[in-house]
N, C-alpha and C positions, 0 to 999 in steps of 0.2 A: 704323667696319667692326668686328666680331668676330671674330677667331680668322681673320685676312685673310691668306690666301697668293698669293704670283707663283709663276708656271708659267713654263716657258723656252720652252714651244713652247704653241701653242692646239690644236692639232688633237687633237679626242675620240678615244678606245681606238671600234672601230668596232664592238664590242659595244656602248659604250654611246649612241652613235648611232643604232642601231639600234634598241634602245628607244625614243626620243626618238621615234623617227619610229613606230614602231609603238604606242607606247602610248594616241596621243587615238583613235587608228582600234578599238584594242583595249577602250579607255571606251566605244566610241558600239555598234560590234558586240557586246559580252558581256552590256550594260544587255537584262534582260531582266525581264519586271513579277513584281513579286515580292522581285526580289533588289536588289544592294544596284552604285548606278551610281558610280565615285568617294567610296562613302562613307557614300553618301546615303540611308538606310534609304527605302522606298517598300513601298505594296504590304501583304499582310496579315499577313509574315513580319519583320517589322523585323531587322535584325542592327545590332551596335554601328558606331559611325560612328567611325572608331580613324584615318580618312586625313588628314594632315598630315605637318609638319614636326617634330623634337624633339632638342632641346639637351639633355645630361645635366646634372643636377640636384643630386641627392645618391643616395647609396648605402646599404645597409645592406650587412651590420652592424658592417661592419671601418669604413666613411665614407673617408679618405683609401688605406687598404689596398685597396680595394675593388677584386676584385672577393672579395680572399679572399687571407689572411697565407700565403706559398709555406712556412713552415714551420710552420704549423698542421695543414698539409694529412694526410691520412690515408692513406698510400698500399701499395698490397701489395708483397711481398718481389721482385716483378719489376716493380716503379715506382721502390722504391726503388734498386734496382740501376742501371735506366735515368738515375734521377735521377744517382746520384754519379757515373755512365760518362760525364753530359755535357759537353760542350764548346758554348757557344755559337755560336761559327765555322760549325756545321754548320749550323744553322739557314734553314731555307728561304728566312725575311726576307728574308736579305740577297740573294735572288737574284729581289726579290720576289713572293715566295709573296702569296697575301693572308692576313690574319691571318684568324681562323676562333674560334666560340663555342668557351669561353666568353668568354675573353681581349678578344676585339674588342669587348663589349657593355664592358669599360673603356677602349675608347679614348674621347680627348675630343674625339670630331666628333657631330658633327650629321648626321642622317636622316632617314627618309622613309616612310612607309608608304603607298601607292596599293590602294585596295580594286577589286577588280573582282569578276563575278559568279563563277569559280568559282576564283578565284586570289588570293592577296594577294602582292604584292610590295613587299617592302624594298630599299632603295639609299642607299647608303651612302659617304658622302663618304671614310672612308678607302678606299685600295685599290683606289676604283672596284669597289665589292661590289654586286652586285646578288643577292639573293637571293630563287626566287620558292615559295611556302606556297600547296601544291594542296591545295585544298578539299575534303573528302570525299562522296561521294554524286555525281559528275562522270564519274566512269568515267575517271581519270586510271591511266593502266598504270603497274606497279609497277615497280620501279628492276631492271635488269636484273642476273647476278652479275659485269657489267662498270662497272657502273655510278656507282661511285663517285666521289668528288669531294671540292674543299677544304671546297666548305660543306655537302656530304653530300645527302640528297634530304631535303624539309620537307615536313608532310603538318599539314596541319593544318581545326581547325574551331570554330565557336562554343557557347558554351554560357554561357545568360546574355550576360551584357553582357561579358564577357569570347574571346579569341580564344585558344585554346591552339594550341601550334605542337609537333611532335616530329621530329626531324631524327635520321636512322640513314645508315646508308651512308657515314662520312666515311673521305679517305685516314688510313694511318698518318702522326702530324703530330708532329714534334721538339720543335713549340712548340703542338701541341693541345690540351693544359689551359692551361699560362702561358707566355705567350712571352719574360717577360722572367726569370723565373725557372727555364726548364728544363723546366718539368714537361710531357711527350709523353701525348701520345694514343694508343688505340688503332685498330684499324677497327672496336671495339666498343662506341666513344663512344656516347652518346647524349643528347641535351640535348633537355628539354623547357621552353618558354616560354608564360607567360600572360603576356595584355595587354588592359587593363584603361583607361578613360579617366573624368576628371574633370574638368570644366571644359578650363581649359589644363594640366590633370596627367595624364602617362601614365606607368601604373606596371606594372610587369614585375616578372614572379617568372620563376627562372629555376634548375632543376636539374638539373644536370651528373652523368650514371651513365659510368663503363666499370668492367667489373669486372676488368679484366687491370692498370689503374694504379692504381685509388681502392678503398680499401680503402671507402671509406666516399662517400656522393655528396655533391656540394658544392652548399650552394647560395643564395641570395644574393637582394636586391630593389634593380630601382633604380628611379628617379623621376628622368622627363623632363617637360621645360617644351618646351609647344608654341607655335609661334610662327612670322610669314611671312617672317623673313631664309630667301634664296635656296640651297640647300646651295652651297657651294664647288666645283664640278667644271671640269675633270678632276685625279685626285690624280695621275696618270700618275707611275708610281714612273720612276727610271730607274735602270738597272742597277750604271752607276758609282760614286752618290753612294748606292744600297742597299749597295754591297760595302765601302765606304769605309772604315767601324768598324771592320771586323775585323780593319784593319792596329796595333788598341791593345790587339788579345788575342794573347798571348804568353804560351805554358805553359812554357817556359822561364824566359822573367823571371819568372815567377810574376806578369803584368797579367792580367786580363780584361775581359771590358765589361763587366759590374757595376762597376768600379770609373771609367767616362767615360759612364756615364747611366742610365738605366731611369726608370719612373713616377715623378714627383718629387711628395711626399706632401703639397708646398705650395701645389701646380693647382689652380688655382681650374676647375669647371669653366666651360664654355662657358653653361650654363642659369643658372649661380649669377651671371655677369655681366651677362646680359642680363636677369634679376627684377631685380639691381639699379639695372640701366640705368632697367627702364620706373617701377621708383619712386621715383628720381628725378625724372624726365620728369614723375612725376606730383604729386612734392612743389614742385616750380615750377608745377605750373599753380593 
């Protein structure tokens, strides 16, 4: 089993249980002639079939350091001051706050796309995250002034063989640009994603803008491997375990969480391991 994890408690979160209960019903009710049902194009106006489960494979331009090299980011004066004053122990991830784009995309976990008629649902192993992309043209209400959230408000549309997703209305997030390097994001963060599938490969292009923090936008690309392995759920963050690493960060002793972990540049992505397994099976046959 690739990327297998064990969980101390089998109970799913109420949010995920509700999604699993409603998703089959939604697929049946929202499927209309000429639209898409669970990713299968029908009628005169087909859309690209992106539905599936995906594992991270490759990343450009920085490979193992993807999505970016923190020291190479061009920050505004405000962004630089906030980074200089940053202490990792204040990060919301140590209280089970969800990872957010763009650093979410660099986490080595599987995820899935579910295409419905009027929306697209992104489901992640990481942090039990569910993102809803509201497709334009269906009369969805605009977010109100108090509707900011960790995952923001996402709208999307199809352009040829691509799904385009634009997300705004994020919370201020001390980890909002980079959750290991400590680059924050403001409520003006805007993330644009483009997804296109070729065979068993899903290609994504991501542009991140934040005029208060970033002097220049951040751009990177990911490639994912489609597969049949189920997502390993629930992630089930435990507060005591999430807070445990902070004991190692002691400014008075000059220690930092950077001394005790972070992204491993030698980590082999799940998709690469899966591709190697498939190639080995083919050679044996």
